KOLMILO-861535 format. One record per residue (C-alpha): residue number from 1; residue in one letter; x negated, y negated, z. Coordinates in steps of 0.05 Angstrom, whole numbers, plus 5000, padded with zeros to 4 digits. Last residue first. Example, Ala and Ser with C-alpha at 12.3 -4.5 7.8 and 13.67 -1.06 7.14 Angstrom:
// residues 2
<i: 2	aa: S	u: 4727	v: 5021	w: 5143> $
<i: 1	aa: A	u: 4754	v: 5090	w: 5156> $
// end
This chain:
// residues 414
<i: 414	aa: E	u: 8513	v: 2141	w: 1367> $
<i: 413	aa: L	u: 8469	v: 2092	w: 1390> $
<i: 412	aa: E	u: 8393	v: 2099	w: 1411> $
<i: 411	aa: K	u: 8378	v: 2055	w: 1475> $
<i: 410	aa: F	u: 8342	v: 1986	w: 1475> $
<i: 409	aa: V	u: 8296	v: 1949	w: 1524> $
<i: 408	aa: A	u: 8290	v: 1877	w: 1532> $
<i: 407	aa: V	u: 8229	v: 1866	w: 1585> $
<i: 406	aa: L	u: 8225	v: 1809	w: 1659> $
<i: 405	aa: G	u: 8177	v: 1787	w: 1679> $
<i: 404	aa: G	u: 8130	v: 1805	w: 1740> $
<i: 403	aa: D	u: 8092	v: 1859	w: 1701> $
<i: 402	aa: K	u: 8161	v: 1893	w: 1687> $
<i: 401	aa: E	u: 8233	v: 1879	w: 1713> $
<i: 400	aa: E	u: 8286	v: 1910	w: 1663> $
<i: 399	aa: L	u: 8336	v: 1872	w: 1613> $
<i: 398	aa: Q	u: 8377	v: 1929	w: 1573> $
<i: 397	aa: M	u: 8402	v: 1919	w: 1514> $
<i: 396	aa: S	u: 8471	v: 1983	w: 1504> $
<i: 395	aa: P	u: 8510	v: 1950	w: 1465> $
<i: 394	aa: N	u: 8467	v: 1928	w: 1403> $
<i: 393	aa: A	u: 8479	v: 1861	w: 1381> $
<i: 392	aa: C	u: 8417	v: 1849	w: 1364> $
<i: 391	aa: K	u: 8412	v: 1895	w: 1313> $
<i: 390	aa: L	u: 8471	v: 1874	w: 1286> $
<i: 389	aa: A	u: 8442	v: 1811	w: 1267> $
<i: 388	aa: E	u: 8372	v: 1837	w: 1239> $
<i: 387	aa: A	u: 8414	v: 1884	w: 1181> $
<i: 386	aa: R	u: 8456	v: 1836	w: 1164> $
<i: 385	aa: D	u: 8407	v: 1783	w: 1153> $
<i: 384	aa: A	u: 8363	v: 1717	w: 1197> $
<i: 383	aa: G	u: 8381	v: 1657	w: 1195> $
<i: 382	aa: Q	u: 8393	v: 1640	w: 1275> $
<i: 381	aa: P	u: 8412	v: 1695	w: 1311> $
<i: 380	aa: P	u: 8458	v: 1679	w: 1368> $
<i: 379	aa: Y	u: 8436	v: 1626	w: 1422> $
<i: 378	aa: I	u: 8418	v: 1650	w: 1493> $
<i: 377	aa: L	u: 8341	v: 1678	w: 1491> $
<i: 376	aa: K	u: 8326	v: 1611	w: 1450> $
<i: 375	aa: T	u: 8322	v: 1547	w: 1480> $
<i: 374	aa: N	u: 8360	v: 1564	w: 1542> $
<i: 373	aa: I	u: 8325	v: 1628	w: 1565> $
<i: 372	aa: L	u: 8253	v: 1601	w: 1537> $
<i: 371	aa: Q	u: 8258	v: 1542	w: 1590> $
<i: 370	aa: K	u: 8281	v: 1585	w: 1640> $
<i: 369	aa: F	u: 8213	v: 1620	w: 1629> $
<i: 368	aa: K	u: 8178	v: 1563	w: 1637> $
<i: 367	aa: K	u: 8208	v: 1527	w: 1693> $
<i: 366	aa: A	u: 8200	v: 1604	w: 1726> $
<i: 365	aa: E	u: 8128	v: 1591	w: 1702> $
<i: 364	aa: E	u: 8116	v: 1530	w: 1735> $
<i: 363	aa: R	u: 8146	v: 1545	w: 1801> $
<i: 362	aa: L	u: 8090	v: 1600	w: 1805> $
<i: 361	aa: K	u: 8119	v: 1651	w: 1847> $
<i: 360	aa: L	u: 8153	v: 1695	w: 1786> $
<i: 359	aa: I	u: 8201	v: 1753	w: 1818> $
<i: 358	aa: V	u: 8237	v: 1707	w: 1880> $
<i: 357	aa: K	u: 8280	v: 1773	w: 1906> $
<i: 356	aa: R	u: 8359	v: 1762	w: 1883> $
<i: 355	aa: D	u: 8390	v: 1821	w: 1931> $
<i: 354	aa: W	u: 8437	v: 1833	w: 1874> $
<i: 353	aa: G	u: 8364	v: 1839	w: 1820> $
<i: 352	aa: F	u: 8320	v: 1797	w: 1810> $
<i: 351	aa: T	u: 8290	v: 1726	w: 1818> $
<i: 350	aa: V	u: 8279	v: 1663	w: 1777> $
<i: 349	aa: V	u: 8262	v: 1598	w: 1812> $
<i: 348	aa: A	u: 8250	v: 1532	w: 1773> $
<i: 347	aa: G	u: 8212	v: 1471	w: 1771> $
<i: 346	aa: W	u: 8200	v: 1412	w: 1823> $
<i: 345	aa: G	u: 8237	v: 1360	w: 1751> $
<i: 344	aa: G	u: 8284	v: 1390	w: 1747> $
<i: 343	aa: L	u: 8303	v: 1460	w: 1796> $
<i: 342	aa: D	u: 8330	v: 1511	w: 1741> $
<i: 341	aa: L	u: 8352	v: 1569	w: 1766> $
<i: 340	aa: C	u: 8354	v: 1636	w: 1736> $
<i: 339	aa: T	u: 8379	v: 1694	w: 1776> $
<i: 338	aa: T	u: 8378	v: 1768	w: 1742> $
<i: 337	aa: Y	u: 8414	v: 1827	w: 1757> $
<i: 336	aa: A	u: 8401	v: 1890	w: 1725> $
<i: 335	aa: A	u: 8445	v: 1945	w: 1727> $
<i: 334	aa: Q	u: 8484	v: 1920	w: 1666> $
<i: 333	aa: E	u: 8527	v: 1971	w: 1643> $
<i: 332	aa: Y	u: 8582	v: 1977	w: 1607> $
<i: 331	aa: P	u: 8618	v: 2050	w: 1584> $
<i: 330	aa: R	u: 8605	v: 2077	w: 1507> $
<i: 329	aa: P	u: 8681	v: 2088	w: 1481> $
<i: 328	aa: P	u: 8699	v: 2152	w: 1447> $
<i: 327	aa: L	u: 8727	v: 2157	w: 1382> $
<i: 326	aa: G	u: 8786	v: 2153	w: 1353> $
<i: 325	aa: L	u: 8768	v: 2092	w: 1307> $
<i: 324	aa: L	u: 8812	v: 2032	w: 1332> $
<i: 323	aa: D	u: 8768	v: 2055	w: 1404> $
<i: 322	aa: R	u: 8707	v: 2054	w: 1361> $
<i: 321	aa: A	u: 8725	v: 1980	w: 1342> $
<i: 320	aa: A	u: 8751	v: 1966	w: 1412> $
<i: 319	aa: N	u: 8689	v: 1998	w: 1447> $
<i: 318	aa: Y	u: 8634	v: 1951	w: 1408> $
<i: 317	aa: G	u: 8679	v: 1887	w: 1420> $
<i: 316	aa: S	u: 8678	v: 1893	w: 1496> $
<i: 315	aa: S	u: 8607	v: 1926	w: 1504> $
<i: 314	aa: R	u: 8560	v: 1872	w: 1467> $
<i: 313	aa: G	u: 8613	v: 1818	w: 1497> $
<i: 312	aa: M	u: 8605	v: 1830	w: 1564> $
<i: 311	aa: F	u: 8523	v: 1831	w: 1552> $
<i: 310	aa: L	u: 8530	v: 1762	w: 1531> $
<i: 309	aa: A	u: 8577	v: 1736	w: 1575> $
<i: 308	aa: H	u: 8551	v: 1770	w: 1638> $
<i: 307	aa: Q	u: 8474	v: 1724	w: 1627> $
<i: 306	aa: C	u: 8527	v: 1659	w: 1601> $
<i: 305	aa: S	u: 8563	v: 1674	w: 1671> $
<i: 304	aa: M	u: 8626	v: 1674	w: 1713> $
<i: 303	aa: L	u: 8604	v: 1733	w: 1760> $
<i: 302	aa: T	u: 8601	v: 1809	w: 1739> $
<i: 301	aa: A	u: 8629	v: 1857	w: 1796> $
<i: 300	aa: H	u: 8571	v: 1897	w: 1840> $
<i: 299	aa: G	u: 8607	v: 1960	w: 1852> $
<i: 298	aa: E	u: 8538	v: 2003	w: 1874> $
<i: 297	aa: G	u: 8555	v: 2038	w: 1807> $
<i: 296	aa: D	u: 8530	v: 1986	w: 1770> $
<i: 295	aa: A	u: 8572	v: 1909	w: 1729> $
<i: 294	aa: L	u: 8636	v: 1931	w: 1749> $
<i: 293	aa: A	u: 8695	v: 1884	w: 1702> $
<i: 292	aa: H	u: 8726	v: 1826	w: 1727> $
<i: 291	aa: A	u: 8752	v: 1793	w: 1651> $
<i: 290	aa: T	u: 8762	v: 1726	w: 1622> $
<i: 289	aa: D	u: 8701	v: 1687	w: 1633> $
<i: 288	aa: G	u: 8657	v: 1740	w: 1585> $
<i: 287	aa: T	u: 8711	v: 1792	w: 1562> $
<i: 286	aa: A	u: 8774	v: 1816	w: 1559> $
<i: 285	aa: Y	u: 8799	v: 1879	w: 1511> $
<i: 284	aa: V	u: 8872	v: 1895	w: 1496> $
<i: 283	aa: D	u: 8892	v: 1950	w: 1453> $
<i: 282	aa: E	u: 8946	v: 1983	w: 1509> $
<i: 281	aa: V	u: 8946	v: 1953	w: 1579> $
<i: 280	aa: G	u: 8950	v: 1982	w: 1655> $
<i: 279	aa: V	u: 8868	v: 1960	w: 1664> $
<i: 278	aa: V	u: 8846	v: 1908	w: 1596> $
<i: 277	aa: K	u: 8792	v: 1945	w: 1564> $
<i: 276	aa: M	u: 8730	v: 1926	w: 1574> $
<i: 275	aa: S	u: 8703	v: 2008	w: 1575> $
<i: 274	aa: A	u: 8690	v: 2004	w: 1632> $
<i: 273	aa: D	u: 8759	v: 1988	w: 1655> $
<i: 272	aa: V	u: 8784	v: 1919	w: 1662> $
<i: 271	aa: F	u: 8818	v: 1861	w: 1717> $
<i: 270	aa: L	u: 8836	v: 1809	w: 1682> $
<i: 269	aa: R	u: 8810	v: 1734	w: 1714> $
<i: 268	aa: G	u: 8846	v: 1683	w: 1740> $
<i: 267	aa: N	u: 8790	v: 1670	w: 1792> $
<i: 266	aa: A	u: 8834	v: 1711	w: 1853> $
<i: 265	aa: D	u: 8833	v: 1763	w: 1818> $
<i: 264	aa: L	u: 8887	v: 1784	w: 1753> $
<i: 263	aa: K	u: 8934	v: 1844	w: 1742> $
<i: 262	aa: A	u: 8952	v: 1855	w: 1667> $
<i: 261	aa: G	u: 9035	v: 1881	w: 1657> $
<i: 260	aa: E	u: 9044	v: 1827	w: 1601> $
<i: 259	aa: I	u: 8981	v: 1791	w: 1588> $
<i: 258	aa: Q	u: 9001	v: 1720	w: 1580> $
<i: 257	aa: E	u: 8951	v: 1700	w: 1649> $
<i: 256	aa: T	u: 8902	v: 1711	w: 1614> $
<i: 255	aa: L	u: 8911	v: 1661	w: 1569> $
<i: 254	aa: S	u: 8907	v: 1611	w: 1625> $
<i: 253	aa: S	u: 8836	v: 1613	w: 1613> $
<i: 252	aa: A	u: 8793	v: 1628	w: 1683> $
<i: 251	aa: R	u: 8772	v: 1581	w: 1732> $
<i: 250	aa: V	u: 8724	v: 1549	w: 1754> $
<i: 249	aa: G	u: 8689	v: 1529	w: 1807> $
<i: 248	aa: A	u: 8647	v: 1458	w: 1848> $
<i: 247	aa: T	u: 8623	v: 1417	w: 1806> $
<i: 246	aa: W	u: 8644	v: 1354	w: 1801> $
<i: 245	aa: I	u: 8597	v: 1291	w: 1780> $
<i: 244	aa: V	u: 8611	v: 1220	w: 1811> $
<i: 243	aa: T	u: 8583	v: 1163	w: 1787> $
<i: 242	aa: K	u: 8604	v: 1092	w: 1814> $
<i: 241	aa: A	u: 8569	v: 1115	w: 1888> $
<i: 240	aa: E	u: 8583	v: 1080	w: 1950> $
<i: 239	aa: I	u: 8583	v: 1153	w: 2000> $
<i: 238	aa: R	u: 8629	v: 1149	w: 2054> $
<i: 237	aa: R	u: 8633	v: 1188	w: 2110> $
<i: 236	aa: G	u: 8698	v: 1217	w: 2137> $
<i: 235	aa: S	u: 8696	v: 1289	w: 2140> $
<i: 234	aa: E	u: 8733	v: 1319	w: 2082> $
<i: 233	aa: T	u: 8691	v: 1267	w: 2042> $
<i: 232	aa: T	u: 8696	v: 1189	w: 2025> $
<i: 231	aa: V	u: 8667	v: 1178	w: 1952> $
<i: 230	aa: K	u: 8653	v: 1112	w: 1934> $
<i: 229	aa: D	u: 8658	v: 1047	w: 1873> $
<i: 228	aa: A	u: 8713	v: 1082	w: 1820> $
<i: 227	aa: D	u: 8743	v: 1119	w: 1870> $
<i: 226	aa: V	u: 8739	v: 1189	w: 1895> $
<i: 225	aa: S	u: 8772	v: 1236	w: 1952> $
<i: 224	aa: A	u: 8769	v: 1285	w: 1999> $
<i: 223	aa: V	u: 8689	v: 1325	w: 1982> $
<i: 222	aa: G	u: 8655	v: 1371	w: 2022> $
<i: 221	aa: D	u: 8619	v: 1374	w: 2091> $
<i: 220	aa: G	u: 8587	v: 1437	w: 2110> $
<i: 219	aa: T	u: 8525	v: 1420	w: 2070> $
<i: 218	aa: Y	u: 8500	v: 1349	w: 2055> $
<i: 217	aa: L	u: 8433	v: 1343	w: 2020> $
<i: 216	aa: T	u: 8395	v: 1281	w: 2001> $
<i: 215	aa: I	u: 8350	v: 1294	w: 1937> $
<i: 214	aa: G	u: 8286	v: 1255	w: 1944> $
<i: 213	aa: L	u: 8248	v: 1301	w: 1882> $
<i: 212	aa: E	u: 8208	v: 1336	w: 1939> $
<i: 211	aa: E	u: 8259	v: 1352	w: 1993> $
<i: 210	aa: L	u: 8315	v: 1379	w: 1926> $
<i: 209	aa: A	u: 8254	v: 1419	w: 1910> $
<i: 208	aa: Q	u: 8248	v: 1438	w: 1986> $
<i: 207	aa: L	u: 8312	v: 1464	w: 1995> $
<i: 206	aa: I	u: 8326	v: 1505	w: 1927> $
<i: 205	aa: A	u: 8243	v: 1547	w: 1930> $
<i: 204	aa: P	u: 8267	v: 1562	w: 2005> $
<i: 203	aa: R	u: 8331	v: 1585	w: 1981> $
<i: 202	aa: P	u: 8317	v: 1622	w: 1918> $
<i: 201	aa: G	u: 8320	v: 1692	w: 1966> $
<i: 200	aa: P	u: 8376	v: 1660	w: 2013> $
<i: 199	aa: G	u: 8433	v: 1679	w: 1978> $
<i: 198	aa: L	u: 8460	v: 1643	w: 1921> $
<i: 197	aa: D	u: 8522	v: 1640	w: 1918> $
<i: 196	aa: P	u: 8515	v: 1592	w: 1984> $
<i: 195	aa: G	u: 8474	v: 1559	w: 1944> $
<i: 194	aa: V	u: 8461	v: 1500	w: 1996> $
<i: 193	aa: E	u: 8482	v: 1523	w: 2064> $
<i: 192	aa: E	u: 8541	v: 1512	w: 2111> $
<i: 191	aa: N	u: 8589	v: 1515	w: 2057> $
<i: 190	aa: R	u: 8627	v: 1449	w: 2034> $
<i: 189	aa: E	u: 8563	v: 1427	w: 1996> $
<i: 188	aa: V	u: 8549	v: 1344	w: 1960> $
<i: 187	aa: L	u: 8481	v: 1327	w: 1940> $
<i: 186	aa: V	u: 8468	v: 1248	w: 1935> $
<i: 185	aa: V	u: 8426	v: 1228	w: 1899> $
<i: 184	aa: K	u: 8386	v: 1159	w: 1890> $
<i: 183	aa: G	u: 8369	v: 1109	w: 1840> $
<i: 182	aa: V	u: 8312	v: 1054	w: 1844> $
<i: 181	aa: G	u: 8246	v: 1091	w: 1868> $
<i: 180	aa: E	u: 8231	v: 1073	w: 1806> $
<i: 179	aa: G	u: 8264	v: 1045	w: 1738> $
<i: 178	aa: L	u: 8333	v: 1053	w: 1730> $
<i: 177	aa: L	u: 8352	v: 1091	w: 1672> $
<i: 176	aa: Q	u: 8294	v: 1132	w: 1661> $
<i: 175	aa: L	u: 8280	v: 1138	w: 1735> $
<i: 174	aa: L	u: 8350	v: 1156	w: 1731> $
<i: 173	aa: R	u: 8338	v: 1217	w: 1686> $
<i: 172	aa: G	u: 8285	v: 1248	w: 1724> $
<i: 171	aa: P	u: 8315	v: 1238	w: 1788> $
<i: 170	aa: L	u: 8391	v: 1279	w: 1758> $
<i: 169	aa: E	u: 8372	v: 1338	w: 1735> $
<i: 168	aa: T	u: 8361	v: 1358	w: 1804> $
<i: 167	aa: A	u: 8434	v: 1348	w: 1820> $
<i: 166	aa: T	u: 8465	v: 1378	w: 1755> $
<i: 165	aa: E	u: 8417	v: 1445	w: 1767> $
<i: 164	aa: I	u: 8441	v: 1435	w: 1840> $
<i: 163	aa: G	u: 8506	v: 1437	w: 1805> $
<i: 162	aa: T	u: 8522	v: 1481	w: 1771> $
<i: 161	aa: F	u: 8494	v: 1543	w: 1810> $
<i: 160	aa: G	u: 8527	v: 1522	w: 1873> $
<i: 159	aa: G	u: 8527	v: 1453	w: 1914> $
<i: 158	aa: G	u: 8593	v: 1433	w: 1892> $
<i: 157	aa: A	u: 8609	v: 1342	w: 1890> $
<i: 156	aa: V	u: 8540	v: 1313	w: 1855> $
<i: 155	aa: V	u: 8547	v: 1243	w: 1880> $
<i: 154	aa: I	u: 8498	v: 1174	w: 1839> $
<i: 153	aa: T	u: 8471	v: 1135	w: 1873> $
<i: 152	aa: N	u: 8450	v: 1073	w: 1833> $
<i: 151	aa: R	u: 8509	v: 1032	w: 1819> $
<i: 150	aa: A	u: 8541	v: 1036	w: 1889> $
<i: 149	aa: P	u: 8490	v: 1023	w: 1910> $
<i: 148	aa: S	u: 8485	v: 0954	w: 1876> $
<i: 147	aa: P	u: 8440	v: 0921	w: 1820> $
<i: 146	aa: P	u: 8492	v: 0890	w: 1766> $
<i: 145	aa: L	u: 8508	v: 0931	w: 1713> $
<i: 144	aa: S	u: 8477	v: 0946	w: 1646> $
<i: 143	aa: S	u: 8423	v: 0980	w: 1669> $
<i: 142	aa: L	u: 8481	v: 1032	w: 1697> $
<i: 141	aa: T	u: 8515	v: 1046	w: 1613> $
<i: 140	aa: K	u: 8468	v: 1091	w: 1594> $
<i: 139	aa: L	u: 8496	v: 1139	w: 1659> $
<i: 138	aa: H	u: 8567	v: 1125	w: 1622> $
<i: 137	aa: K	u: 8543	v: 1147	w: 1551> $
<i: 136	aa: D	u: 8511	v: 1218	w: 1583> $
<i: 135	aa: L	u: 8576	v: 1232	w: 1626> $
<i: 134	aa: A	u: 8626	v: 1226	w: 1570> $
<i: 133	aa: L	u: 8572	v: 1274	w: 1537> $
<i: 132	aa: S	u: 8563	v: 1323	w: 1583> $
<i: 131	aa: G	u: 8647	v: 1314	w: 1589> $
<i: 130	aa: E	u: 8664	v: 1325	w: 1517> $
<i: 129	aa: Y	u: 8615	v: 1388	w: 1513> $
<i: 128	aa: S	u: 8648	v: 1409	w: 1569> $
<i: 127	aa: D	u: 8629	v: 1435	w: 1646> $
<i: 126	aa: V	u: 8592	v: 1374	w: 1659> $
<i: 125	aa: I	u: 8646	v: 1330	w: 1693> $
<i: 124	aa: F	u: 8649	v: 1259	w: 1710> $
<i: 123	aa: A	u: 8694	v: 1240	w: 1768> $
<i: 122	aa: Y	u: 8740	v: 1186	w: 1775> $
<i: 121	aa: N	u: 8818	v: 1191	w: 1737> $
<i: 120	aa: E	u: 8813	v: 1261	w: 1755> $
<i: 119	aa: L	u: 8779	v: 1265	w: 1818> $
<i: 118	aa: G	u: 8822	v: 1201	w: 1852> $
<i: 117	aa: S	u: 8843	v: 1243	w: 1916> $
<i: 116	aa: V	u: 8817	v: 1306	w: 1913> $
<i: 115	aa: S	u: 8888	v: 1371	w: 1929> $
<i: 114	aa: S	u: 8897	v: 1365	w: 1858> $
<i: 113	aa: P	u: 8846	v: 1402	w: 1846> $
<i: 112	aa: M	u: 8802	v: 1391	w: 1778> $
<i: 111	aa: I	u: 8771	v: 1470	w: 1780> $
<i: 110	aa: V	u: 8728	v: 1477	w: 1709> $
<i: 109	aa: K	u: 8743	v: 1513	w: 1657> $
<i: 108	aa: S	u: 8736	v: 1595	w: 1630> $
<i: 107	aa: G	u: 8715	v: 1635	w: 1578> $
<i: 106	aa: T	u: 8780	v: 1631	w: 1514> $
<i: 105	aa: A	u: 8743	v: 1717	w: 1507> $
<i: 104	aa: L	u: 8810	v: 1756	w: 1489> $
<i: 103	aa: I	u: 8796	v: 1813	w: 1444> $
<i: 102	aa: L	u: 8860	v: 1848	w: 1416> $
<i: 101	aa: R	u: 8865	v: 1917	w: 1373> $
<i: 100	aa: D	u: 8908	v: 1931	w: 1334> $
<i: 99	aa: Y	u: 8923	v: 1860	w: 1321> $
<i: 98	aa: G	u: 8978	v: 1807	w: 1275> $
<i: 97	aa: I	u: 8970	v: 1736	w: 1259> $
<i: 96	aa: S	u: 9016	v: 1677	w: 1283> $
<i: 95	aa: S	u: 9017	v: 1599	w: 1243> $
<i: 94	aa: S	u: 9063	v: 1550	w: 1274> $
<i: 93	aa: E	u: 9043	v: 1514	w: 1348> $
<i: 92	aa: N	u: 8961	v: 1516	w: 1306> $
<i: 91	aa: Y	u: 8964	v: 1600	w: 1341> $
<i: 90	aa: K	u: 9005	v: 1643	w: 1370> $
<i: 89	aa: V	u: 8976	v: 1712	w: 1372> $
<i: 88	aa: S	u: 9008	v: 1779	w: 1361> $
<i: 87	aa: H	u: 9009	v: 1854	w: 1384> $
<i: 86	aa: A	u: 9083	v: 1841	w: 1391> $
<i: 85	aa: K	u: 9073	v: 1874	w: 1453> $
<i: 84	aa: T	u: 9017	v: 1833	w: 1477> $
<i: 83	aa: D	u: 9056	v: 1780	w: 1449> $
<i: 82	aa: I	u: 9003	v: 1718	w: 1468> $
<i: 81	aa: F	u: 9017	v: 1646	w: 1460> $
<i: 80	aa: T	u: 8971	v: 1587	w: 1449> $
<i: 79	aa: V	u: 8917	v: 1597	w: 1404> $
<i: 78	aa: T	u: 8883	v: 1540	w: 1384> $
<i: 77	aa: G	u: 8859	v: 1540	w: 1316> $
<i: 76	aa: Q	u: 8802	v: 1559	w: 1264> $
<i: 75	aa: I	u: 8806	v: 1621	w: 1223> $
<i: 74	aa: Y	u: 8734	v: 1655	w: 1220> $
<i: 73	aa: K	u: 8733	v: 1733	w: 1200> $
<i: 72	aa: V	u: 8671	v: 1769	w: 1214> $
<i: 71	aa: G	u: 8633	v: 1794	w: 1144> $
<i: 70	aa: V	u: 8550	v: 1808	w: 1184> $
<i: 69	aa: T	u: 8532	v: 1739	w: 1132> $
<i: 68	aa: D	u: 8590	v: 1703	w: 1149> $
<i: 67	aa: L	u: 8603	v: 1707	w: 1218> $
<i: 66	aa: L	u: 8527	v: 1684	w: 1214> $
<i: 65	aa: D	u: 8537	v: 1626	w: 1169> $
<i: 64	aa: K	u: 8588	v: 1606	w: 1212> $
<i: 63	aa: I	u: 8562	v: 1600	w: 1275> $
<i: 62	aa: S	u: 8561	v: 1524	w: 1280> $
<i: 61	aa: P	u: 8503	v: 1513	w: 1336> $
<i: 60	aa: A	u: 8528	v: 1464	w: 1402> $
<i: 59	aa: V	u: 8473	v: 1438	w: 1453> $
<i: 58	aa: D	u: 8420	v: 1411	w: 1397> $
<i: 57	aa: S	u: 8418	v: 1351	w: 1407> $
<i: 56	aa: L	u: 8431	v: 1357	w: 1491> $
<i: 55	aa: D	u: 8380	v: 1318	w: 1510> $
<i: 54	aa: T	u: 8390	v: 1298	w: 1592> $
<i: 53	aa: E	u: 8404	v: 1371	w: 1620> $
<i: 52	aa: Y	u: 8471	v: 1390	w: 1648> $
<i: 51	aa: F	u: 8515	v: 1414	w: 1598> $
<i: 50	aa: R	u: 8453	v: 1472	w: 1580> $
<i: 49	aa: P	u: 8501	v: 1528	w: 1604> $
<i: 48	aa: R	u: 8550	v: 1510	w: 1560> $
<i: 47	aa: M	u: 8510	v: 1529	w: 1497> $
<i: 46	aa: Y	u: 8570	v: 1514	w: 1454> $
<i: 45	aa: M	u: 8573	v: 1572	w: 1400> $
<i: 44	aa: I	u: 8617	v: 1524	w: 1346> $
<i: 43	aa: P	u: 8663	v: 1546	w: 1302> $
<i: 42	aa: E	u: 8714	v: 1499	w: 1331> $
<i: 41	aa: P	u: 8777	v: 1510	w: 1350> $
<i: 40	aa: A	u: 8778	v: 1585	w: 1354> $
<i: 39	aa: I	u: 8795	v: 1650	w: 1322> $
<i: 38	aa: L	u: 8756	v: 1713	w: 1301> $
<i: 37	aa: V	u: 8785	v: 1766	w: 1244> $
<i: 36	aa: V	u: 8738	v: 1828	w: 1243> $
<i: 35	aa: E	u: 8778	v: 1880	w: 1180> $
<i: 34	aa: V	u: 8775	v: 1944	w: 1186> $
<i: 33	aa: A	u: 8774	v: 2005	w: 1129> $
<i: 32	aa: N	u: 8721	v: 1969	w: 1096> $
<i: 31	aa: C	u: 8674	v: 1970	w: 1147> $
<i: 30	aa: K	u: 8696	v: 2044	w: 1171> $
<i: 29	aa: G	u: 8618	v: 2067	w: 1152> $
<i: 28	aa: A	u: 8617	v: 2099	w: 1235> $
<i: 27	aa: N	u: 8566	v: 2056	w: 1248> $
<i: 26	aa: E	u: 8573	v: 1999	w: 1208> $
<i: 25	aa: L	u: 8641	v: 1998	w: 1252> $
<i: 24	aa: A	u: 8607	v: 1994	w: 1309> $
<i: 23	aa: L	u: 8567	v: 1926	w: 1289> $
<i: 22	aa: I	u: 8632	v: 1896	w: 1262> $
<i: 21	aa: A	u: 8644	v: 1911	w: 1337> $
<i: 20	aa: S	u: 8589	v: 1886	w: 1364> $
<i: 19	aa: L	u: 8581	v: 1815	w: 1321> $
<i: 18	aa: A	u: 8655	v: 1801	w: 1344> $
<i: 17	aa: S	u: 8646	v: 1822	w: 1413> $
<i: 16	aa: W	u: 8572	v: 1783	w: 1415> $
<i: 15	aa: V	u: 8614	v: 1713	w: 1372> $
<i: 14	aa: G	u: 8671	v: 1729	w: 1437> $
<i: 13	aa: G	u: 8638	v: 1739	w: 1506> $
<i: 12	aa: F	u: 8580	v: 1676	w: 1485> $
<i: 11	aa: G	u: 8633	v: 1636	w: 1456> $
<i: 10	aa: A	u: 8671	v: 1625	w: 1401> $
<i: 9	aa: G	u: 8741	v: 1660	w: 1430> $
<i: 8	aa: L	u: 8805	v: 1700	w: 1407> $
<i: 7	aa: V	u: 8779	v: 1754	w: 1383> $
<i: 6	aa: L	u: 8831	v: 1805	w: 1332> $
<i: 5	aa: I	u: 8804	v: 1865	w: 1315> $
<i: 4	aa: R	u: 8848	v: 1896	w: 1247> $
<i: 3	aa: Q	u: 8871	v: 1946	w: 1203> $
<i: 2	aa: S	u: 8902	v: 1964	w: 1143> $
<i: 1	aa: M	u: 8849	v: 1933	w: 1093> $
// end
C-alpha cells in the first residue's frame, strides 16, 4: 500500500472515523491502495457518557475484532508528538509513523484548575474509567467509617450535564451503601441557574428531580477549596464532606496545540471546515472533542459530547479518504440536536432541537430512551460482519423527530 490514513484515538470520533474511511475506500474500490491505521493506548472504546453510573461492568468494550473485521490496522501506542511538516507522528516515545491524511480524535479531559486549593489531592472525577473506578472504591469504604456529616455527604462540583447526571445517580448509591435517610448529596454550581448550558427547556424537570431526590442545590457559588473533610465555597460556605466529585468543565487534548498553523477555540479545539479538515492546515482532519465545527447552516457549533462525536467521526474519516482519492467531500451536517439527560431514580428528560423543546413528557419514557442510548445506540457494532459494520458508518445518517420520538434516516452515498 502506498498511502495511509492515520487515526489518533479510539473514542467515538476515532473509531467511526476509521470505519467511515474504510467505507469511502470501499465505495471507490480503493481498499487495497490505502491503509487505514488507528493508534490508541488500548483497543477499547470507553463509554465515557456512562462513567457516572453505578454499574461499570460494561463500559469498556473491545474494538479489536471490529477493526480486524473491517480492515483497520491497530497500533497500541500513546502519541507524544505530531510533525505536520514531515507528515509524521511520534508515539511510545521512540516509534514514529508517517501519514498522507491525519485524523486527530484524541478527545478531551476534565479541567482541574490549580486555583481550587486541594482539588488534585482530594477530589474524584467521573471523566475517566480509572477515575470512576477510584470513586466507586472510595464509596464502598464509607460504611466502614464512623458516622459523621462528612462521611455521609457527597459534594458534586459543577451543575452542568455531567454534574446533574452524577448528582442524581448518587442518592440511590448512598441508600445502598449507608441505608435510608443517612446520605446527603449537595450540588454546587457557580452560575445562577443549574444546567446553564442546557437552557430553560429541561430545567423544570431538573429542579423537580433534584427536589424529589432530596439533593441540596447551591447556585451562584463555586468551589474555592477542598480538603479531606470539607469543601469551602467562594462565598465562604463550609460543607463537611469526605467525598467531592469535580465535573466543572473539559478541555480538548493538548495534541491540538501541536498542529502548526491551526487556530484553537477557547476549549482548545481546532477549527475545522465543513469537511472536518483543520482550517489552514493541509492533510489534517479533526473530529469529536478536538474539533470546533458548525453543525448546521444556522451557526450552531458542535458541543463536546458523544452525540456530536458519533456523527463527526463518520464525516471526518469519510472525507479524509475522499480527499486522498481526489474526490469531493460530503459536508458534515447535524441539524438535529437532542438532549437526553439522566436524572437518576427520578427518571430522565429528553429534548429536541437547539431550543431544547421537551419531547418525551413522561419521565419513565424518557428514562427508557436514555437507557437505550447508554446501553445500545452509542456502542460500536459488536459481532457484525464487514458489510453490516460499514453500513453503520454511513455519514449521511441523521436523526429526525417522529411521533414524539427519534428515528435514524440514511441518504444514498456517491
